[in-house]
N, C-alpha and C positions, 0 to 999 in steps of 0.2 A: 232235417230228418236223420242225417248221419249222427249228429250229436245225441238225438233222442234214442237211437238204437244203442249207442255206446252207454248212455245212462241206464237203459233197461238192463243191459248185460251186467252193469255194476250192481244194480238192485238184486238181480237173481243170484249172483255169486255170493253176495253178502248174506242173503237170506239162507242159503244152504249152510254156510259156515256158522250162522247164528244158531241153528239147530244143533250142530255138532259141538261147537265150543261150549255152549252153555248148558249142555246136558251133563256137565261135570257135577253140578249139585245133585242131580238125580243119581248119577253113578256113585257119588260119595255115599248117598243113603243106601244104595243097593250093595255097595262094597261092605258096609257095616253089617247088613242083614244077611247077605248071601256068602260073602267071602270071609266074614268073621274078623275084620280088622277094626281097630278102635278109631276114635275121632281124629287124633293127630296123624295117625298113619293114613287114614282115608284122605286127609287134607293134602297129602303129597301129590294127589292127582292134579291139583291146581299147579303144583310145581312142575310136573311133567308136561303140562299144557303151556305154561307161561314162559319157562326158561328157554325152550326151543324157539318160541316167538322172539324173545329178546336176543338170543344168540344169532339166529338167522337174519333178523333185521339188521343187527350190527354188521354182519359180514357182507350182506348183499345190497342193502338199501342204497348205498351211495352210487353203485354202478348198475342198478337195476334198469335204468333207461337204456343202457347198452344192450342188455339181454332182451329187452322188449317187454312191455307190460302185459300184452296179450299172451305171449309165450309163458311168462311167469305164472299167470293165473291158470293157464291150461295145465302146467306142471303140478300146481297145488291141487287142482281138482282131481287129477289122475292119482295122486298119492292118497288122498282121503278115500277115494272109491275102493282102492285096494285095502286100506287100513280097516275100513268098516267090515269087509268080508273076513279079514284076519281076526277081528274081535269076536265075530260069531263062532269061529272054529276054535279060538284060543280059550274063551270062557274062563278067565282067571283074573286075579288082581293085577298080575304082570301084563296080561293082554290089555287091560284097561290103561295101564301106564303107557304101553307102546302105542295104543290108539291115540291117546291125547298128545303124545310126543309127535306123532305124525300129523295130527290136526294142527298142532302149534307151528310146526315147520311150514306147512302149507298156508296157514293163515298169515304168516309173516309175508309171504310172497303176494297173497291176495290183498292184504290191507295196505302195504306200501303202494301197490299198483293202483288200487282204488283211490287212495288219498291223492296220489300224483295226478291221476287222470281227471279228478274233479277240478284241479287247477287249470287243466287244458280246455275244459268245456264250459267254463264260466268266465264272465267278463269283469266282475267287480266283487267287492267284499260282501255286499248284500246277497248277490246270487250264490256266492260261495257258502255263506252262512246257511242259506236256505237249502241248497242241495246236500250239504254235509248233514244237516239236521234230518232231512227226509230219508237219506240213505241209512243213517244210524237209527231212525225210527222204524224203518222196514226190518232192520237187524233185530230190533226188540220184538217185533211181531213174529219173527222166526223163532226167537227164544220162547215166546208164548206157545207156539205150536209144539215145541219140544215137550212142554209140560202136559200136553194131551196125547202126543204120539206114544210116549213111553208107557203111560198107564194103559193105553189101548192094547198094547202087546203084553201087558203084565197079567199073569194068571195065578191066582192063589192056589197053592199046592204044586205048582210047577216052577221051581226057581230058575229055570233056563228059558222060559217062554219069552221074557223081555228082550232076549238077544235077537229075536226075529226082526226087531226094528232096524237093525243094521243092514239088512237086505234092502229095505226101503231107502235108507239114507245113502247107501252106495248107489242105488238107482237115481236118486236126485242129483248126486254129484256127476253122474254120467250124462244126465239130461242137460245140466248146466254146462258141462264140458262141450257138448255138441252144439249148444246154442252159441256159446262164445266162439267156437271154432268157425262158425258160419258168419259171424258178425264182421262188417267192414270196419276195420279198426286202424285208423291213422293216428299215430302216436305223437307226431311232432318231433322236435329235435332239441329237447331241453336236457342237455348233459352238463353236470356240474363242473367237470374239469376236462383237460385235454387228453388224459389217460387214466387208467384204473387207479394209479397211485394218487393222482390229484383228486379224483372222485372221492376216494376215502378220506383224504386230508380235509376236503371241504366239510365233510360231516364232523370230523374231529374239531375243526375250527368253530363250527356252530356252537359246540358245547362251551366255548369261552365267552359267548355273548350273554350279557346280563338278561336280555329278553328271553333267551332260550333256557337259562338256568331257572328263572322264575317260573316259566311255563312248565318245565318238566317236574318241578316241585308240585305245582298245582295239579297237573295231570296225575302224578303219583298219588296225591292225597285223595283225589276224586275216585280213582279206580279202587283204592283201598276201601272206600265207603261202599261203592256200588257192588264190587265183587264179594266183599265180606257179607253183605246182606243177601245178595242173590244166591250165592253158593250155599249158605246155611239156612235159608228160609224153609226149604222142605224139611230139614231136621227140626227147626223151630216149630213148624206146624205139627210135626209128628210127636214131639216131646212135650211142648208147652200147651198147645191146644188139644193134644191127644187125639188127633184125627187119624183115621185109617190111612195106611200107606199111600194108596192111590189118590185119595182126596188130599193128603198132605202135599203130594207132588202137583196135582191140578191147581190147588190154591196158590201155589207159588207162581202160577201163570199170571195171576192178577198183577204182580209186580212187573212182569215183563210187558203185559198189555198197557199198564199205566205208563211205563217208560216209553213205549212206542207212541202212545197218544201224546205224551209230553213233548217228545222230540219232533213229531209232525207239527204240533201246535207252535213250537218254537220256530220251525221253518217259516211259518207265516208271520209270527210276531216280529221276528228280526228284520223283516222287510220294512217295518215301520218304527220299531223301538230299538234303542241301543242295546247291544248284547250284554253290556255290564249291568244295565238296569234289570233286564230279564233275569240274569243269574243272581243278582242280589236278592230279589224277591223270592226266587226259587230256593236259595239256601236258607233264608229265614223261615220259609214255609216248611222245609225239611226238618229243621231243628225243632220247630213247633210240634211236628208229628212225633218226633222221638220223645219230647218232653211230656206231651199231653195225651197222645193217642196210644203209644206203645204200652204204658203202664196199665191202661184200662183193658187192653187186649190180653195182657199177661194174667190179670186177676179175674177175667171173665169166666163165668161158669158155662162152658160150652155144652156140656151134657152129652147124651148119646147121639152120635152122628153116623148116618148111613149114606146120605146123599148130600150134595152141595146145598140143597134147599134147607137142610137141617141146621146149617151153621148160622148163628145170629149175625146181625150186621157188623158188630164190633170185630168179629173174626175176619171180616173183609177190609177193615179200616187201615191197619198198618201198611199192607202192601201198596196202598195208594201213595205212599211216600215217593214212589216212582214218578208220579206226575211232577214233583218238585225237583228231584235230582236229575231227571231225564235230560234237560237241555244243557247241563253243565259240560259234559265231555265234548259233544260235537261243536259247541260254540267256542270253547277254549281252543280246540284244534283249529277251527276255522279262523279265529282271530290271529293266531300266530302265523299260520300259513299265508293268510292274506297280506301280512306285513312283510313277507319275504319275497324275493324274486322267484319266478317259477322254476328256474334251474336248481334252486335249493329245496324244492318241495319234496323230492324223493329222499334226500338225506335227512331232511327234517321229519318226514314221515317215519323214517327208521328210528329216530330218537323218540318220537311220540310212542311208537310201539314198544320200544325197549323199556322205557320207564313205566308205561302202562302195564306191561307184563310183570315187571318187578312189583309194582303196586298191587296188582291183582293177586300175586302169589302171597305177598306179605299180609294183605288184607284177609284173605281166606285163612291163612295159617293163624293169624292173631285171633280171629273170631273163633277158630277151632280150639285154640288154647283157652280162650275166655269161656267157651261152652263147657270145657272140662273143669276149669278152675273156679269160675264164679256162677256157673249154671246157665242154661239156655235162656232163662227168663230175664237175665240181666245183661247178657253179652252185647246186644245191639245198642244199649245205652252209651257205650264207649265210642260210638261213631260221632258223638257230639264234639269230640276233641279235634279230629281232622276237619270237620265241617267249620268250626270256628276259625281255624288257621286258614282254610281255603277262602273264607269270606274276606279276610284281610288281603290275601294274595291277589284277589280279583282287581282291586284298585291299583295295585302296583303294576299288574300286567296291562291294565288299560293305559296307563301313562307310557309304558315302554313300547307298546304297539303303536301308539300315536307318534312317538319319537322316531321309530323305525320307518314309518310311512313318510314322515317329513324328510328324513335322510334320503330315502329313495327318490323323492321328487326333486330335491335339491341336487342330488348326485347325478 
C-alpha cells in the first residue's frame, strides 16, 4: 500500500505540471494575438521554460537525494502556485516569460524526483517500463485537459478573461502540495557519492559513457519532434485549417489525448514485447503519417467551422501521429535507467531533463522559423529528418543497454 500511495502522488504531481508546462503552445498563440509579438519572439517562451529546466537539473540533480525527493517536489509545487497568481496580475509578455521560467525551475525538481522514485518502487525492467509509460501517459492527459481549460476561460471581446485560468491552476498546485505533504514517503538511501562534490562528478562521468551519449542524442531528437509539433499545432490549426481560435486550441488536445493513449498502451505492450520492437513500429507509423496524412490535411477544404462537429474527419487525422510517437520518450528513458545502478538514477535523470529541455527549445524554435520561412503548411514535414536519425539510433541504444546490463551482472 505504501508504494501505491507514493505512485499516486507521482501521478498527481505530474498531472498538474502537464497542464502548466504544455500550455506554452496556447500562450504562444495568445501572445501573438493579445501582446502583439511575432512567431519567433513568441517561441522564446519555450526557451524561458526549457532553459531553467536544463540549468536547474544540471545544478541539483546529482545531489537531490540528499535534499530529499519529497521536499524537492513540495518546493516545486509552492513556486508554481505563486507564479500562477503573479501571471494573473502581471498580464504581459514578460509576465508569461517569468511564469514559464518558474514552471521550468519547479519541473526540474519534480521530474528528477519522479524519475528517481520510479526506480525505488519497481523491481525489474518491465515494471520500470510500464510505470514510466503510465506516468508519462497521465502527463499527456493533463496536457489534453489544458486545451479545454484555457478555451473555457477565453471570452471573445475580453482579451484578459483567459487569465482567470491561473487561479484554478494555482489551486491545483496547492491541492497537490497538500496531498504530497500528507503522504508517507520513505525515500531509501541511494546517494551517488560520499559528498556533494562526488555527487556532481558522478553526473559528469556519466556523460563520458557511450550508452549515455547515444541516449541523450536520441532523447534530444525525440523531444525536438514532439515539442515542435505540440507547441505549434494550435497555430497550424489556426492558420492552415483556418479554425476559430478556441477550436484551434481544442483541436490540439487530440494530439495530447493520442499521446496519452499511446503511452498507456505502451505500458501494457512492453510487459510482453521488447521495447525496441515497439519503438521501431511506432517510428515507421509516425513517418507514414507525415508522408501520407499531413499533405491531405493541408490541402483539405475545411469550409466554415463553428463547432468541433463541423470539422471533417481529415482535420482530426494528423494529430493522431501522437499514437505513434507517444511510447518513444518514456521507453527510451526507462531503457537507459534500467541499465544503470539505482544510485545513478538521479544524476541520469538530470541529464535526461537537460537534453530534453534543449531539444524542446530547439524543436519549438526551429518549427517557429520554418513557420515563418516556408509556411505553416510545410513546416511539420521537416520532422522526417530527426525521425529517420532516431530510427537508426534505436538499434545502437539496444545493443549498448544490453552490454551495460551484462557488465552489471558480471561486476
